[in-house]
C-alpha beads as a LAMMPS data file, in Angstrom:
LAMMPS data file: protein, C-alpha beads

209 atoms
208 bonds

1 atom types
1 bond types

-500.0 500.0 xlo xhi
-500.0 500.0 ylo yhi
-500.0 500.0 zlo zhi

Masses

1 110.0

Atoms # bond

1 1 1 366.704 -51.287 -452.162
2 1 1 363.262 -52.566 -453.049
3 1 1 360.376 -50.849 -451.332
4 1 1 356.721 -51.782 -451.318
5 1 1 353.902 -49.897 -449.731
6 1 1 350.179 -50.238 -449.214
7 1 1 347.531 -48.020 -447.714
8 1 1 345.300 -50.101 -445.504
9 1 1 341.592 -49.881 -446.200
10 1 1 339.605 -48.388 -443.378
11 1 1 337.479 -50.539 -441.148
12 1 1 334.731 -49.616 -438.703
13 1 1 335.137 -52.721 -436.593
14 1 1 336.353 -52.340 -433.041
15 1 1 339.927 -53.016 -432.056
16 1 1 343.321 -52.004 -433.351
17 1 1 343.318 -50.723 -436.915
18 1 1 346.292 -50.519 -439.248
19 1 1 345.989 -46.934 -440.424
20 1 1 347.334 -45.434 -442.532
21 1 1 350.906 -46.743 -442.612
22 1 1 352.023 -50.118 -443.890
23 1 1 355.363 -50.348 -445.659
24 1 1 358.066 -52.871 -446.404
25 1 1 361.746 -52.316 -447.124
26 1 1 364.181 -54.925 -448.454
27 1 1 367.854 -53.961 -448.449
28 1 1 371.451 -54.962 -447.677
29 1 1 373.669 -53.591 -444.939
30 1 1 376.801 -54.554 -443.035
31 1 1 375.452 -53.790 -439.562
32 1 1 372.172 -54.887 -438.057
33 1 1 372.801 -52.854 -434.908
34 1 1 373.282 -49.647 -436.903
35 1 1 369.983 -50.241 -438.664
36 1 1 368.160 -50.829 -435.409
37 1 1 369.690 -47.759 -433.755
38 1 1 368.825 -45.597 -436.766
39 1 1 365.213 -46.792 -436.902
40 1 1 364.815 -46.340 -433.147
41 1 1 366.172 -42.801 -433.438
42 1 1 363.800 -41.973 -436.291
43 1 1 360.835 -43.261 -434.295
44 1 1 361.805 -41.307 -431.174
45 1 1 362.452 -38.133 -433.200
46 1 1 358.810 -38.259 -434.301
47 1 1 357.673 -38.227 -430.673
48 1 1 357.209 -41.960 -430.154
49 1 1 358.453 -43.873 -427.126
50 1 1 360.269 -47.152 -427.732
51 1 1 358.825 -49.948 -425.619
52 1 1 360.412 -53.082 -427.068
53 1 1 363.990 -53.784 -428.171
54 1 1 365.413 -56.642 -430.219
55 1 1 367.748 -59.306 -429.015
56 1 1 371.368 -58.251 -428.732
57 1 1 372.685 -59.710 -431.975
58 1 1 375.853 -58.647 -433.737
59 1 1 376.562 -59.590 -437.367
60 1 1 380.062 -60.852 -436.570
61 1 1 378.703 -63.280 -433.948
62 1 1 376.192 -64.929 -436.264
63 1 1 377.153 -68.421 -437.451
64 1 1 376.872 -69.423 -441.089
65 1 1 373.388 -69.235 -442.607
66 1 1 371.809 -68.042 -439.360
67 1 1 368.665 -65.981 -439.754
68 1 1 367.232 -63.739 -437.087
69 1 1 364.240 -61.577 -436.307
70 1 1 363.797 -58.570 -434.073
71 1 1 361.033 -56.134 -433.301
72 1 1 360.738 -52.460 -432.479
73 1 1 357.511 -51.174 -430.979
74 1 1 356.767 -47.570 -430.143
75 1 1 353.741 -45.633 -428.976
76 1 1 352.626 -42.024 -428.937
77 1 1 349.635 -40.145 -427.578
78 1 1 348.267 -37.128 -429.418
79 1 1 345.372 -34.813 -428.610
80 1 1 342.903 -33.320 -431.065
81 1 1 340.815 -30.335 -429.962
82 1 1 337.274 -29.943 -431.282
83 1 1 336.899 -26.211 -431.749
84 1 1 333.135 -25.761 -431.400
85 1 1 332.828 -27.968 -428.349
86 1 1 335.793 -26.243 -426.749
87 1 1 334.224 -22.834 -427.376
88 1 1 330.917 -23.979 -425.859
89 1 1 332.696 -25.356 -422.793
90 1 1 334.714 -22.156 -422.388
91 1 1 331.547 -20.050 -422.626
92 1 1 329.859 -22.177 -419.944
93 1 1 332.824 -21.736 -417.613
94 1 1 332.901 -17.982 -418.325
95 1 1 329.228 -17.676 -417.350
96 1 1 329.934 -19.579 -414.124
97 1 1 332.818 -17.226 -413.300
98 1 1 330.583 -14.226 -413.980
99 1 1 327.934 -15.579 -411.607
100 1 1 330.570 -16.050 -408.896
101 1 1 331.852 -12.517 -409.436
102 1 1 328.367 -11.065 -409.071
103 1 1 327.180 -13.171 -406.133
104 1 1 330.160 -13.555 -403.803
105 1 1 331.236 -9.920 -403.092
106 1 1 329.418 -8.226 -400.190
107 1 1 326.679 -9.757 -398.120
108 1 1 325.466 -13.062 -399.510
109 1 1 321.709 -13.412 -399.541
110 1 1 319.379 -16.215 -400.535
111 1 1 319.371 -15.095 -404.152
112 1 1 323.176 -15.006 -404.189
113 1 1 323.328 -18.569 -402.881
114 1 1 321.085 -19.696 -405.731
115 1 1 323.385 -18.027 -408.290
116 1 1 326.446 -19.543 -406.612
117 1 1 324.910 -23.025 -406.814
118 1 1 324.064 -22.444 -410.473
119 1 1 327.616 -21.214 -411.044
120 1 1 329.056 -24.347 -409.432
121 1 1 326.865 -26.564 -411.602
122 1 1 327.840 -24.651 -414.749
123 1 1 331.537 -24.787 -413.877
124 1 1 331.362 -28.565 -413.384
125 1 1 329.450 -29.032 -416.632
126 1 1 331.884 -26.734 -418.417
127 1 1 334.852 -28.691 -417.104
128 1 1 333.333 -31.984 -418.234
129 1 1 332.511 -30.517 -421.652
130 1 1 336.031 -29.104 -421.992
131 1 1 337.598 -32.469 -421.227
132 1 1 335.240 -34.197 -423.680
133 1 1 336.152 -31.702 -426.407
134 1 1 339.773 -32.917 -426.374
135 1 1 340.180 -36.303 -428.018
136 1 1 343.253 -38.297 -427.061
137 1 1 344.569 -40.942 -429.410
138 1 1 347.125 -43.648 -428.819
139 1 1 349.164 -44.342 -431.924
140 1 1 351.626 -47.190 -432.217
141 1 1 354.214 -48.442 -434.660
142 1 1 355.365 -52.031 -434.966
143 1 1 358.530 -52.526 -436.995
144 1 1 359.656 -56.107 -437.546
145 1 1 363.130 -56.808 -438.902
146 1 1 364.081 -60.127 -440.465
147 1 1 367.590 -60.797 -441.703
148 1 1 370.168 -63.342 -442.660
149 1 1 373.867 -63.156 -443.584
150 1 1 374.721 -62.940 -447.267
151 1 1 377.078 -65.655 -448.452
152 1 1 380.298 -64.030 -449.610
153 1 1 381.885 -67.097 -451.227
154 1 1 379.298 -69.087 -453.238
155 1 1 381.732 -72.000 -453.734
156 1 1 382.566 -72.640 -450.084
157 1 1 379.319 -71.213 -448.665
158 1 1 381.334 -69.543 -445.915
159 1 1 380.598 -66.308 -444.132
160 1 1 383.253 -63.720 -443.341
161 1 1 383.242 -61.342 -440.377
162 1 1 382.559 -58.436 -442.741
163 1 1 379.604 -60.102 -444.426
164 1 1 376.626 -58.033 -445.417
165 1 1 373.147 -58.738 -444.119
166 1 1 369.949 -58.978 -446.072
167 1 1 367.269 -57.309 -443.962
168 1 1 363.552 -56.973 -444.541
169 1 1 361.781 -54.371 -442.439
170 1 1 357.993 -54.235 -442.097
171 1 1 356.591 -51.083 -440.498
172 1 1 352.917 -50.965 -439.591
173 1 1 351.289 -47.930 -438.014
174 1 1 348.291 -48.590 -435.809
175 1 1 345.678 -46.775 -433.783
176 1 1 342.714 -47.860 -431.677
177 1 1 339.419 -47.930 -433.613
178 1 1 338.488 -45.914 -436.672
179 1 1 337.885 -42.158 -436.736
180 1 1 334.918 -40.914 -438.762
181 1 1 335.659 -37.180 -438.689
182 1 1 337.631 -36.123 -441.787
183 1 1 339.640 -33.485 -439.920
184 1 1 340.725 -36.002 -437.299
185 1 1 341.579 -38.494 -440.039
186 1 1 343.806 -35.872 -441.649
187 1 1 345.561 -35.193 -438.342
188 1 1 346.342 -38.880 -437.832
189 1 1 347.429 -39.371 -441.434
190 1 1 349.822 -36.420 -441.234
191 1 1 351.393 -37.890 -438.105
192 1 1 351.945 -41.304 -439.691
193 1 1 353.174 -39.727 -442.939
194 1 1 355.850 -37.827 -441.040
195 1 1 356.849 -41.045 -439.295
196 1 1 357.066 -42.889 -442.621
197 1 1 359.248 -40.172 -444.172
198 1 1 361.734 -40.366 -441.323
199 1 1 361.953 -44.162 -441.336
200 1 1 362.159 -44.260 -445.133
201 1 1 364.956 -41.686 -445.142
202 1 1 366.909 -43.706 -442.590
203 1 1 366.556 -46.991 -444.451
204 1 1 367.411 -45.374 -447.777
205 1 1 370.684 -44.245 -446.241
206 1 1 371.628 -47.914 -445.731
207 1 1 370.835 -48.917 -449.291
208 1 1 373.687 -50.249 -451.429
209 1 1 376.285 -49.824 -448.689

Bonds

1 1 1 2
2 1 2 3
3 1 3 4
4 1 4 5
5 1 5 6
6 1 6 7
7 1 7 8
8 1 8 9
9 1 9 10
10 1 10 11
11 1 11 12
12 1 12 13
13 1 13 14
14 1 14 15
15 1 15 16
16 1 16 17
17 1 17 18
18 1 18 19
19 1 19 20
20 1 20 21
21 1 21 22
22 1 22 23
23 1 23 24
24 1 24 25
25 1 25 26
26 1 26 27
27 1 27 28
28 1 28 29
29 1 29 30
30 1 30 31
31 1 31 32
32 1 32 33
33 1 33 34
34 1 34 35
35 1 35 36
36 1 36 37
37 1 37 38
38 1 38 39
39 1 39 40
40 1 40 41
41 1 41 42
42 1 42 43
43 1 43 44
44 1 44 45
45 1 45 46
46 1 46 47
47 1 47 48
48 1 48 49
49 1 49 50
50 1 50 51
51 1 51 52
52 1 52 53
53 1 53 54
54 1 54 55
55 1 55 56
56 1 56 57
57 1 57 58
58 1 58 59
59 1 59 60
60 1 60 61
61 1 61 62
62 1 62 63
63 1 63 64
64 1 64 65
65 1 65 66
66 1 66 67
67 1 67 68
68 1 68 69
69 1 69 70
70 1 70 71
71 1 71 72
72 1 72 73
73 1 73 74
74 1 74 75
75 1 75 76
76 1 76 77
77 1 77 78
78 1 78 79
79 1 79 80
80 1 80 81
81 1 81 82
82 1 82 83
83 1 83 84
84 1 84 85
85 1 85 86
86 1 86 87
87 1 87 88
88 1 88 89
89 1 89 90
90 1 90 91
91 1 91 92
92 1 92 93
93 1 93 94
94 1 94 95
95 1 95 96
96 1 96 97
97 1 97 98
98 1 98 99
99 1 99 100
100 1 100 101
101 1 101 102
102 1 102 103
103 1 103 104
104 1 104 105
105 1 105 106
106 1 106 107
107 1 107 108
108 1 108 109
109 1 109 110
110 1 110 111
111 1 111 112
112 1 112 113
113 1 113 114
114 1 114 115
115 1 115 116
116 1 116 117
117 1 117 118
118 1 118 119
119 1 119 120
120 1 120 121
121 1 121 122
122 1 122 123
123 1 123 124
124 1 124 125
125 1 125 126
126 1 126 127
127 1 127 128
128 1 128 129
129 1 129 130
130 1 130 131
131 1 131 132
132 1 132 133
133 1 133 134
134 1 134 135
135 1 135 136
136 1 136 137
137 1 137 138
138 1 138 139
139 1 139 140
140 1 140 141
141 1 141 142
142 1 142 143
143 1 143 144
144 1 144 145
145 1 145 146
146 1 146 147
147 1 147 148
148 1 148 149
149 1 149 150
150 1 150 151
151 1 151 152
152 1 152 153
153 1 153 154
154 1 154 155
155 1 155 156
156 1 156 157
157 1 157 158
158 1 158 159
159 1 159 160
160 1 160 161
161 1 161 162
162 1 162 163
163 1 163 164
164 1 164 165
165 1 165 166
166 1 166 167
167 1 167 168
168 1 168 169
169 1 169 170
170 1 170 171
171 1 171 172
172 1 172 173
173 1 173 174
174 1 174 175
175 1 175 176
176 1 176 177
177 1 177 178
178 1 178 179
179 1 179 180
180 1 180 181
181 1 181 182
182 1 182 183
183 1 183 184
184 1 184 185
185 1 185 186
186 1 186 187
187 1 187 188
188 1 188 189
189 1 189 190
190 1 190 191
191 1 191 192
192 1 192 193
193 1 193 194
194 1 194 195
195 1 195 196
196 1 196 197
197 1 197 198
198 1 198 199
199 1 199 200
200 1 200 201
201 1 201 202
202 1 202 203
203 1 203 204
204 1 204 205
205 1 205 206
206 1 206 207
207 1 207 208
208 1 208 209
């Protein structure tokens, strides 16, 4: 099996970015459906949800010299927590709770009402800050498969029911926009690297069969 890979250079432009996964596999197999099922399983095992399936093609139903294409698309959402911002938000909420605890018990006077209002404001601000401290990313993988039957008899150019298929698989990992923070970049890269390892392991298992 021949395998080529390329890390995509980062870009600060808006829109979908190919980062950091872009690989190509070229191999032979006797079952397109097995390949598709294996790749789909590898994608789902990494936490992705399949959202597009290929056409229902079976190798034995393909006429001579027929080529075909199919696509697998999956998506995944991950969250990254910014520690300092989360701590600040938690502290703000804790202060609000403390103000409620001091002001609400017993008879509520004018001063208590002021502290309660301040506590409400702090709790709202803390909630907003807490939500903003958690970044949510949508990651996606597009895997395109292209294949054609291998000719078993070069003289007659005929195709048997047990013919092998030559399949090329392109897998491109994508996310929305570029991330500047190095820690967040590392988190995304680790996720795509794990995805690549699973897909690569699956496709290697079909090599030379």
